[in-house]
N, C-alpha and C positions, 0 to 999 in steps of 0.2 A: 226771495228763496227761489220762486216759480222762474225768474229770470236766469238765475245760474244754473239750476239743475232740469228744470222742463216739468216737475212734479209740481202738481197744485197743492194746495194747502191742505184741501180734504184727503189727497193722496199720501200726504206725509204725516199727519197727525195718528200719533200710536204707533208708528212703524219705525223699525231700526235701520238707521242711515246706511248700514252696512248691506241691508237688502235691498235699497233702491239706487242710490248713486256711489256709495263706498265700497269697501273691501278689495281693493285694487293694488294694495302696497303688499310688501313683503310679509309674511306672519311677524318677522322680528320687529318690524315698525311698530305693529299695533300691541305687540308685548311690552315695548318699551315705552309706548304711549300711557297704557293702562298701569303698568308700574310707576311711573313719574307721577300721575294724578290721583290714583288710589291708594299705593304703599308710601311714596314719599310725600304726598298731597302737595306737590308743587307745580306751578304751570307748565304745560307743554306746548312747545313751538316748533313746528315741521312743516315742510312742504307735502301735500298729498296730491295724488293723481285720482280724480273721480271721474265717471261717467254721467252725462246727462239723459234723459229719458230717451233721447234719440240714439244714442250710442256714442255720441260726440263726447271725447276726453278732455278733460280741460284741469287745470291746476290751482289748488287754492293753498294759501300759506294758513295753517291751521294754528288757533291759539285756543289753547283750553285752560280755563282757572277752575279749580275745584273750590267748592264752598263748603268750609268744614264747619262742624256744629260743635255743642259744649261738650261732646263727648269725645272730641278728637276724630270722630269719622267724617268722610266727604258724604256731606248731604246730598248733593247735586252739581252740575258742573254747568259753568257757561262757555260757549264757543263762540269765537268769531272768527270767519272764515273767509278773507278777501280774496277775491280771484286774481291770480298771479299768471295766467297762462301767457301774456304779453312779454311779461320779464323772462319768464323760462324759454320762451321762443327766442328772446334776444341773447340769452344766455347760451343756448345750443346753437345758434347762428354763430357766436363767438370762438365756441370751441369747435365748431367745423371748420371754420376757418384756421385757427391754429394747426388743427391736426391735417389739413390739407396742404399748409404752407410747409408743416415739419417734414412730412412725407416726401414732398417735391424736393426739398434740400438735402434729404438723406442720402440719395443715390450720388449726386457729384461729390459729396463730402467723403464718402466711402472710397470714391475712385480716385480723389486728390489723396486721401490717407495713404492708399496702396503706392501710389507713386512715390510719395515721399518716403515710404518704408524702403522702396527699392533704391532710392537715391542714397540713403543713408548707409544702405549695405555697401555702396561702392567707395573706393578710394578718394577723397578730395581734399583740398586744402583746409587747415583748422578753421579759418575765418568763414569758408562755403559751409561747412559742415554745422557750425553754431547758428548761422542763419537758417538753413534747412531743417535743423533741429528746433529752432523758434517756431518757425511757421507750423511744423508738425506738432507741436505743444498746442498751438493756438487752434488749430483744427480740431483737435482731442476736446479742446474747452467748449467750442461751438458745438460738437456733436452732442456733449453731455448737457449742454443747454436746451438743445432740440429736444434730447430725450425727457429731461425736466418737464418742457411744455406739454410733451405727448403725456406723461404721467399725471401732470394735474388735470389734463382734459379726462382722462379714464378715471381719475378719484372722482371728477364731479359727477360722472354717472354710474360709479360703483355701486353695484348691489350686493348686500349681504350674502346672498346666494350664488354670488359668483366667487367669494372665496376659496382658496385651496391651501392645502398643508405647504408649509414655507420652510425649508431646512436652511435656518439662519447660518448656522455654524459652516455646513459645507459650501455656502456660496459665498460667506467671507474668504474662506480659505483659498477657494478657487481664484478670487480675484487678487488675493495677495501674491500667489504665485506669479500672476501676469505682472503685478507692482514689481517685483523682485526681478522680472527681465527687463521691463522698462527703465528701472531707475536701480543699476547694480552699485551705484556708490553709496546707496543708503541702506541700514541696516533696519529691517523691519519685523517687530516682534508683535504676537498677538497672543492674546490669553481670552479663549471663549469657550465657554461650557455648551455641550450639545442642546439644541434648541430648536423646536418645531412649534410654528405659530400658523394659525389660519390668517391669511392675507391675501392680497391681489399679488398676481405674478410680479408685476411692475415694482413691489416694495423692495427689491434687491437693488434698485437705483440709489436708496436711501444710503444704503451701506456703502456702495461704491462710490458716491459721491463725498462722503465723508473721509473714506480712507484717501481718494483721489486728493481732494484738498489736502490732506495731512502729508501726503508725500510731496505736492507740488511746492507747499511752503516749508518744507522741512531743511534743515542745513544740512547739506550733504556731506559736510566736514564733521559734524557731529550727528 
């Protein structure tokens, strides 16, 4: 314990970990932890950010197991907390690389899309138009894939206190109108009740991807 936290055994005995090295996660994290081990009486597993005595931050993989007595109540808890700072650092590096690569590719892809859209507004032979259209659709697929990578990167680091109100119905209807313009041969019918949820702002990509896939693989004749 002294190696992980910097606190001696004498400093730790009789103290609450939250007053020494803990208490640095969002309030919702601890509420869920206590609900799991005290109310549901189930083991809890989660990564937790702590601080050593000298102020150095480190990550531990928290495993807490409630020991339940004959009356069904938790008598005490056993906790195992291996240090996972190295793993978290590797994950953060991978996420940063994905984010950098995705952002670097965004600008040229946007430029390519603009050029292709301008070309599609011109008169051209049917076979040339079909080729340009296919390239345009491939560009859109690649752009969506990059957005997915960014979404996953954001999701790894998303905190509960970053959630915002999200109007599902309004976002779906907005993208449906875009799809109708992109694919006039398709009949697109939607039924969705007004709904507002708390979510990361990138949650809209879930609905966009579902609709984009449905439209792409639909039969334009039916």
